[in-house]
DRENGU-608686 format. One record per residue (C-alpha): residue in three letters; x, y, z. Coordinates in steps of 0.001 Angstrom, whole numbers, plus 500000, padded with zeros to 6 digits. Layout:
N
aa|u|v|w
Ala|X|Y|Z
...
This chain:
239
aa|u|v|w
Unk|035911|619676|212635
Unk|034017|617872|215459
Unk|035422|618595|218807
Unk|035386|614709|219942
Unk|037431|613988|216422
Unk|040113|616737|217457
Unk|039974|615061|220874
Unk|040513|611898|219280
Unk|043265|612931|217091
Unk|045427|614636|219902
Unk|044958|611404|222088
Unk|046265|609237|219132
Unk|049254|611765|218511
Unk|050340|611446|222219
Unk|050056|607803|222015
Unk|052111|607661|218792
Unk|055038|609725|220442
Unk|055357|607895|223503
Unk|055614|604666|221169
Unk|057846|605909|219132
Unk|060009|608519|221337
Unk|063366|606386|221263
Unk|063355|606047|217739
Unk|062271|609573|216934
Unk|064625|611490|218924
Unk|067255|609359|217330
Unk|066525|611178|214077
Unk|065816|614680|215960
Unk|069716|615062|216774
Unk|070727|617937|214677
Unk|069364|621743|214565
Unk|067473|622470|211130
Unk|069138|625066|208947
Unk|065898|626972|209715
Unk|067055|628004|213194
Unk|069284|630131|211638
Unk|066685|632108|211053
Unk|065861|632701|215026
Unk|069384|633601|215946
Unk|069034|637279|215482
Unk|066107|637084|218521
Unk|068557|635585|220910
Unk|070039|637173|223746
Unk|071671|636281|227100
Unk|069288|636951|229886
Unk|066236|635734|228205
Unk|063354|633964|229865
Unk|062588|631087|226935
Unk|059513|628819|226638
Unk|059811|625662|223999
Unk|056460|624192|223461
Unk|056317|620935|222470
Unk|059997|620523|223139
Unk|060198|617093|221856
Unk|063734|615743|222899
Unk|064890|619538|223219
Unk|067112|619591|219894
Unk|066537|623396|220017
Unk|068970|623684|222643
Unk|071836|623194|220363
Unk|071022|626473|219047
Unk|070478|628166|222843
Unk|073406|626120|224555
Unk|075981|628916|224007
Unk|073534|631571|225525
Unk|073054|632328|229343
Unk|069167|631795|229569
Unk|066266|630523|231415
Unk|064622|627626|229662
Unk|061639|625748|230021
Unk|060622|622847|227974
Unk|056967|621324|227663
Unk|055780|618160|225771
Unk|052813|616159|226104
Unk|054843|613191|225503
Unk|056494|611548|228572
Unk|058782|609669|227087
Unk|060071|612343|224633
Unk|060337|614771|228043
Unk|062764|611662|229318
Unk|064433|611707|226149
Unk|065160|615351|226621
Unk|066294|614953|230369
Unk|069213|612182|229222
Unk|070572|614632|227131
Unk|070106|617489|229060
Unk|070022|616506|232769
Unk|070439|619838|234404
Unk|067568|621642|232446
Unk|064181|622449|233283
Unk|061348|620114|231809
Unk|058006|619095|232452
Unk|055061|617228|230607
Unk|052455|619428|229890
Unk|049594|620126|227486
Unk|050002|623231|225256
Unk|046035|623535|225157
Unk|045766|623956|228970
Unk|049289|625815|230285
Unk|049105|626832|233676
Unk|052353|629140|233829
Unk|052687|632294|236012
Unk|056077|633208|234456
Unk|056113|635437|231246
Unk|058686|634696|228423
Unk|060726|636765|226176
Unk|060586|634063|223516
Unk|058056|631239|222969
Unk|059209|628458|220343
Unk|056372|626236|218586
Unk|058883|624079|216633
Unk|057200|621707|214134
Unk|054339|621701|217079
Unk|050918|623764|216044
Unk|051080|621645|212342
Unk|050051|618652|214854
Unk|047046|620521|216405
Unk|043751|619446|214712
Unk|040910|622098|214137
Unk|041238|625889|213954
Unk|039554|626160|217320
Unk|042227|624703|219045
Unk|045164|625953|217030
Unk|043378|629305|217916
Unk|043583|628353|221650
Unk|047180|627599|221395
Unk|048217|630855|220324
Unk|046285|632622|222454
Unk|047849|630397|225528
Unk|050922|631454|223969
Unk|050060|635389|224282
Unk|049119|634770|228057
Unk|052845|634072|228554
Unk|054630|636124|226348
Unk|056190|639424|227928
Unk|055052|642945|226120
Unk|057888|643120|223900
Unk|058179|639054|223778
Unk|058430|636892|220220
Unk|056730|633869|219231
Unk|059224|631813|216744
Unk|057739|629073|214919
Unk|058264|626492|212115
Unk|055678|624342|210775
Unk|056392|621927|207603
Unk|055690|622993|204175
Unk|053778|620060|202630
Unk|053097|621869|199465
Unk|056147|620393|198069
Unk|056865|617315|195486
Unk|057642|615158|198517
Unk|054524|615604|200482
Unk|051848|617217|197954
Unk|050845|613787|197167
Unk|048705|613402|200553
Unk|047127|616874|200159
Unk|045939|615280|197007
Unk|045035|612029|198501
Unk|043126|613378|201295
Unk|041249|616152|199400
Unk|040202|613950|196766
Unk|038827|611310|199664
Unk|037113|613590|201317
Unk|035205|615123|198262
Unk|034427|611379|197319
Unk|035040|609053|200209
Unk|032477|606577|198951
Unk|033533|603707|201375
Unk|034196|606127|204482
Unk|037418|605437|204504
Unk|039371|605329|208086
Unk|043019|606283|208747
Unk|044369|605386|212114
Unk|040630|605119|213554
Unk|039597|608230|212263
Unk|037079|608843|209273
Unk|038695|610605|206607
Unk|035260|612670|205817
Unk|035811|614259|209520
Unk|039186|615821|208712
Unk|039182|619650|207427
Unk|040463|620413|204259
Unk|044339|620518|204299
Unk|044514|617871|207123
Unk|046696|614607|206333
Unk|048148|611567|207896
Unk|051853|611102|207073
Unk|053204|607607|207575
Unk|056339|607474|210192
Unk|058456|604014|209437
Unk|055235|602877|207302
Unk|053727|601834|210517
Unk|052248|604895|212333
Unk|050252|607699|211252
Unk|051256|611325|211991
Unk|048230|613876|211853
Unk|049390|616987|210105
Unk|047810|620255|209147
Unk|048961|621756|205760
Unk|049620|624915|206450
Unk|050433|627904|203860
Unk|051748|631244|204275
Unk|048525|632874|203970
Unk|046511|630586|206267
Unk|049628|631044|209041
Unk|048916|635150|208570
Unk|045305|634994|209011
Unk|045473|632737|211735
Unk|048105|634883|213534
Unk|046046|638090|213007
Unk|042632|636389|214059
Unk|044613|635860|217439
Unk|046044|639131|218254
Unk|049603|638795|216629
Unk|051688|641033|214378
Unk|053954|639206|211802
Unk|057557|639785|211831
Unk|058785|637023|209222
Unk|056563|634502|207172
Unk|058689|632945|204749
Unk|058678|629401|203429
Unk|061440|627204|201994
Unk|061515|623671|200635
Unk|061020|621943|204290
Unk|059403|624423|206257
Unk|057012|627696|207160
Unk|059305|629948|209116
Unk|057161|632329|211277
Unk|058166|635099|213712
Unk|055431|637304|215488
Unk|055042|639889|218036
Unk|051825|640728|219769
Unk|049863|643135|217938
Unk|049229|646915|218849
Unk|046153|647679|220710
Unk|044051|649660|218229
Unk|043101|653090|218979
Unk|039497|653804|218509
Unk|039605|657342|219417
């Protein structure tokens, strides 16, 4: 994907989430069952970074732990929603593609976030940024939508066929379909808005993590999400 197209998609996603922030937040007031996978990695005293925190519903999982938490999201409106529910917690508006953090973290969460990042190049950049803020024994904990299911598979088929033919240069949310990468789709929100999603598979995720210097601890799918836990890969000994 061209850099100009990726940046355009990022801008549109940010604009969308600012527009739908309150309604979206109202639908995200419970923790997903998938969060249970992460409980074994939580402990008191940890420094935790929540990238793409949205309205910070992850804190429902973390609220019984004594932790140091920072939530970052590029949507100012979603951060406002988070602050309303969690007024004594640290949040900031920021870009996960341009992290400027001096602190190091025991756990970095990317909950339903990485699949919103267009292009392999930018997804790699996000993970390299995560590496830069992880402590040596830190963990990356992720969920990404599993679109390879009946409810969403139609979108993968639709965009694959459009990209292969696209005789009329079909445009979705201001983006020509032919400019998308394979496994890129737009998923409607309330039939009015279109959200960019990259349809990961477990194998896609494994290759991406290996390329960016991570070692997988867990990488499994259910009917909703791909759940991934990874750590920094051990340096290779060339001697």
